[in-house]
FIDREN-384435 format. One record per residue (C-alpha): residue number from 0; x, y, z. Coordinates in steps of 0.1 Angstrom, whole numbers. Each point is the difference from the previous one (the first is absolute). Layout:
N
    i      X      Y      Z
  NUM      X      Y      Z
...
END
This chain:
196
    i      X      Y      Z
    0   -274   -325  -1054
    1     -3      9    -36
    2     36    -23     -5
    3    -21    -31      9
    4    -28      4    -24
    5     17    -28    -22
    6      4    -23     30
    7    -36      7     13
    8    -16     -6    -37
    9     24    -34     -2
   10    -13    -11     35
   11    -37      8     -6
   12      7    -18    -32
   13     11    -32     14
   14    -27      1     30
   15    -29     -5    -32
   16     23    -22    -14
   17     -2    -21     27
   18    -39      1      5
   19     -2     -6    -36
   20     17    -32      6
   21    -20     -9     31
   22    -32      5    -21
   23      8    -18    -30
   24      8    -30     25
   25    -32      4     21
   26    -22      2    -37
   27    -16    -35      2
   28    -11     -4     39
   29    -11     35     -4
   30    -20     -5    -31
   31    -17    -29     25
   32    -11     27     24
   33    -25     12    -27
   34      1     35     12
   35      6     33    -23
   36     28     28     12
   37    -27     22     11
   38    -17    -30     20
   39     36     -6     14
   40      6     36     13
   41    -36      1     20
   42     10    -30     20
   43     35     13      7
   44    -17     37      9
   45    -25    -21     26
   46     26    -19     13
   47     22     30      8
   48    -26     28      9
   49    -26    -26     20
   50    -37      0    -11
   51    -10     31    -25
   52    -27     22    -12
   53     -7     -5    -38
   54      7     38     -1
   55     36     -3     17
   56      5    -27    -21
   57     -6     16    -34
   58     19     29     12
   59     32    -23      9
   60      0    -15    -32
   61     -6     26    -18
   62    -32    -12    -21
   63    -37     10     -3
   64    -31    -15     22
   65    -11    -21    -28
   66     33    -15     -8
   67      7     -8     38
   68    -35    -14      9
   69      3    -21    -32
   70     39    -12      9
   71    -16     -7     37
   72    -30    -16    -14
   73     21    -25    -20
   74     23     -5     36
   75    -33     -6     16
   76    -15    -25    -29
   77     25    -24     -5
   78     -6    -31    -27
   79     14    -22     30
   80    -26     16     26
   81     27      9     24
   82     -1     38      2
   83     31     19      1
   84    -17     32     16
   85    -28      7     15
   86    -26     31      3
   87    -14      8     30
   88    -22     29      9
   89      4     29     26
   90    -14     -6     33
   91     -5     43      0
   92    -12      2    -32
   93    -10    -25    -24
   94      6     15    -32
   95     39      2     10
   96     14    -37    -13
   97     34    -14     13
   98     22    -25    -15
   99     23    -20     17
  100     22    -30    -10
  101    -14    -38      7
  102     25    -31     20
  103     -1     -9    -43
  104     15     33    -12
  105     22      4     30
  106     13    -35     -9
  107      5     11    -33
  108     22     30      4
  109     18    -23     23
  110      1    -25    -30
  111     13     32    -25
  112     26      6     30
  113     14    -32      4
  114      3     -7    -40
  115     24     33      0
  116     19    -10     33
  117      2    -38    -15
  118     18     13    -33
  119     22     27     20
  120     15    -23     23
  121      7    -28    -25
  122     19     29    -20
  123     18     14     34
  124     10    -38      5
  125     29      3    -27
  126     17     27     17
  127     25    -10     20
  128     10     19     36
  129     17     28     -8
  130    -27      8    -29
  131    -31     -9     25
  132     15     27     27
  133     11     28    -31
  134    -39     -6    -14
  135    -18      3     38
  136     23     31      9
  137    -15     16    -37
  138    -33    -11      6
  139      2     12     37
  140     12     36    -14
  141    -28     -2    -25
  142    -23     -5     24
  143      9     26     28
  144     -6     25    -31
  145    -28     -8     -6
  146    -19      1     32
  147     19     31      6
  148    -16     14    -32
  149    -36    -14     10
  150      5     15     29
  151     10     36    -13
  152    -35     -2    -17
  153    -17     -2     31
  154     -7    -44     -4
  155     -4    -18     30
  156     29    -26     -1
  157    -10    -24     23
  158     30    -27    -14
  159     35      7     15
  160     29     -5    -23
  161     14    -28     15
  162    -36    -22     12
  163      6    -30     -5
  164    -27    -20    -18
  165    -17    -30     11
  166      3    -35    -12
  167    -24     -8    -28
  168    -15    -35      6
  169      4    -22    -29
  170    -35     -2    -18
  171    -18    -28    -22
  172    -18     24    -29
  173    -32    -12    -18
  174     -5      8    -36
  175    -12     34      2
  176     34      8     22
  177    -17      5     37
  178     12    -21     28
  179    -21    -30     -5
  180     -2     -8     39
  181    -30     29      5
  182    -16      3    -26
  183    -30    -16     10
  184      2     21     35
  185      4     31    -21
  186    -31    -10    -23
  187    -23      1     32
  188     18     26     24
  189     -1     24    -26
  190    -37     14    -17
  191     -9     28    -17
  192    -25     21     20
  193    -11     24    -21
  194     -5      9    -38
  195     24     30    -18
END
């Protein structure tokens, strides 16, 4: 493996260079979302884990309880009045508070994913058929290695390497980046049931 060190480093650098270009291309649309990086992390943690206790959320994010409380407060009490996260008291223990993603919060993470996917698709569209096959084959091998590594670490891997991603519907975006069609419904469906 030692002889592969230089190639591994070059491949890793290429990966991060791709991400940097994607992020730079996305900057104007990301800024419209009016979210900090920490707030985006919370949205993605809740998207992938479902409803979590505030204690679990602060452990996953690696910040103090007062810090996570402030982040969640700002996701609940948004300037536009549409909460991206809701807080709920645990029925068994009223002192325990849970956080969950609202419909608008889930739409926001979908928006972020769509922004990246659109840019990747535009870039990949520049490749010819042979280059596409080569890129797909390389990415499948990297995905397989990542899944194997997660499995070895004892993580629950529920996505198979060849599992197809469902087609994404094209959305029209509201000024804050969230799909406009269900913002009004989100406002009424997702209410904050308890202060932290």
